[in-house]
N, C-alpha and C positions, 0 to 999 in steps of 0.2 A: 951414798948420794943423798943430798938434802932434799926434803920435800918442797914442792912449790908452795909459796905463801899465797893463800887465797883470802882476800878480805870479803867480809859479808856485812852489808848494811843492816842496821837494827831498827826495831820499833823504838819509840819514845813515848811512854805512857805512865799513868799512875798505877802502881803495883803494890801488893801486900805480900810480905813474907815475915815469918816469925811474929815479933811484936811491932814490926814496922809497916807503915804505909806512907809512900812518898813517891815523887817522880823517879822513874827508872828507865834505863835503856834495856831492852829485852830482845830475845831472839829464841824462837822455838828450838829445842835441842836437836831436832831432825836436821837442821841445816849444817851445823858443824859435824854432826855424825856422818852425814852424806859426804862432806868434803874429806873427812878422814878415811871413809870406806873407799873413796876414789883415789886415795894416795896423796892428798894435799894436807897442808897445815893451815887450819882455820884461825883467822883473827877477826874480831868484831870491830865495826866502824860506826860508832855513834855519831849523830849529827854534829857538825862543827861549822860555825858561820864565820870563822876567821878568813881573811883574805888569803887566797891561794891554798886553803886547807885541802880542798879536793885534789888539786893538781899535785901537791906534795904527798898526799896520802897515796894516790894512785901510783906515783913514781916509786913508792916503796914496796909495791906489790908485784907478784907474778901473774895474778888473775883476780878478777872482781866478780862477786855475786851481788845482784840487787834483789833483796828478799821480797816476799809477798807482804800483804798488809792492807791498809786502808785504801779507799778509792782515791784516785788522782783528782785533784781539784779541777773541775771543768774549765775554769778560767785559764788554765794552763794551755788549753787547746782551743780557746776562743768560743766556748759554749756556755750556755746558761745551765745551772744545775737542775737535773731532774729531781722531783720530790723523793725518788727512791735512792738517790746518790747519798752516800754517807757524809758525815762532817769532814771538812778539810783537815789535812795534816801538813800545814804549810811549811813548817821548818824541815820536816822530812822530805817533802817534795823538792824543796830548794836544794837540799844536800845531795839527794840521790840524782837529781838532774845534773848537778855539777860533777858528781862522780862519773856518770855516764859520759858526759862530754869530754872529761879528762881522759877516760879510758879510750874513747874513740880517737882522740887527738894523739895520744901516746902509744897507740897500737898495743894496749894491754888487753889480753883476752877477757871477754865479758860474757856473763850469763845472767839474763833477767828472768826471774821466776814470778809468774802471775802478775801482780802489780808491777814487778820489775820489767816484765815484757811490755806492759802498757806504757810505763815511763820511757822505755827505750823508744817506742813508737812516737810518743809525744816529743821527746827530745829532738827527734829528727823531723818534726813538723807534721806528724800524723794526728789523727783524731780517734776518739773512742766511742763505742756504743755504750750508753750509760746504764742500760738494764737488759738482761737476758733472763729467761726462765730455764729451769731444769739443768743448771750446771753446778748444782750442789746436791748433797744428799739430805738436805733439810738444815734448819738452823743449827749451826755449830757441828755439822756432820759432813765429812767429806764424801762426795759421790765418786762414781767411777764410770768412765766411758772410753770407747776406742778412739785412737788418734791415728790418722793415715798420713804417712810421710809423702812428701813430693820428691820423686826420683831426681837424683843429681844434686841434691842440696847437702849441706854439711850435716843437717839433722838426719837425713836419710843415711848418710855414711855411718852415723853413730847408732841409729835404730832403723834398720832397713825394712822392718815388717810393721804391720798394724799392731799397735800395743795398747793395752788397757792402762789407763793412767788415773791417779787420784786427783780429783778436781774440786775446787771450792771458789767460785767466782760468779759475779753477776754482771760484770763488765767485760768488754773485749775490744780488740782492734776493729776500727771502722776503716778510715782511709789510711793506707800505709804511709809511713814517713819516708823521706827522701832516701833512695837507695835500697830500702828494705824490700825483701821478697818474702812471700809466705812459703814456709817449708813443711807445714803440716796442717791438717784440717780435721775437725770433728765431723761426724756424719751429717749434722745439720748445716754444715758449711762454715761454722765459726773458725776463724784463723786460730790455730793452736800453737804455731811456732813461726817465728820470723828470724831472718838473719841478714847480714850485710855481706854479700858475696864479693869475691875478687879482692880481698884484703889479706895482708900478711898475718893478721891475728883473727881469731875467732870472735865474732859478735853474734850471739844467739839469744833469743828469748823464747820461753815456753810458757803457755798459759796455765798449765797444771802445776802440781806440787810434787816434784820428784822426791823431796825430802820426807814425804809421807809414805813412800813405797820402798820396795827392795831393789829396784832397777837402778844401778849406778851409772849407766852408760852416758847419759847426758852430762852429769858432773864429771865423769871420767874424760869426756871430750874436752871440757874446760881445763881440767888439771893437766891433761896431756899437752894442750896448747900452751899453758902456763909454763910447763917444764921446758918445752922447746924454746920459749922466749927467754927463760932464765939462763939457758945455756948458749944463747946466741951472742956473738960478739957485737951485734948491732944494738943490744940492750943498753939503754942509757945508764950512765953512772948514777946510782940512786942518791948520791950526795948532791948531784946537780940535775934536778928534774928537767925533763924535756921542755923546750919552749912551747908556749901555747900557739896554736894556729886556728884559724876560723873553721867551724864545722858547718857544713851546709845543712 
């Protein structure tokens, strides 16, 4: 049986390797490694500003991961930037928001990781807290803290117990986007997972970085949903992407 194809969005930054230093699309190796460990086939999705690129890209996938990275530009959710908010990554914001909306429209299973969860919330009309303390282990060091699932959610189905997770973020969900529910919390009340209930496909975001740990269950939930979609007769022909419909 073929493995479900899982697309992962990428960073776009200046990078150095060998004798070269130039603009590059990047992704920490933990992301494709986690997809493989969960039984999926990982492909990378660099930003593409062509018309319908996100729609056509998502139509070719069984599942989508929006990776972590830079702060979401506050203008995306109608806020003024806090001095502690990082510089904007406008091209990446636009690309990943388009991917998220296409996945929701086309019923493609979606997992947002850290920034990816925050973008999912913004895509559905939510807002963000621009600065938190004590959700990292220090500059460039992942911290660890417990996450408590909300019973009855898709996240709790995947991880039913309180779990220690690797975390590195200073922003978080504030007002939930339309239709989203919180499905896990940190001890300080920070929303640690969100999801869209009542849908045919999984839409889940987690605030931590599962690719930095050994627990594959969150990614396995995505890969399982992607596999179910790929075997379903309702899956659209990938040569003819699903028509676009409004997202509330």
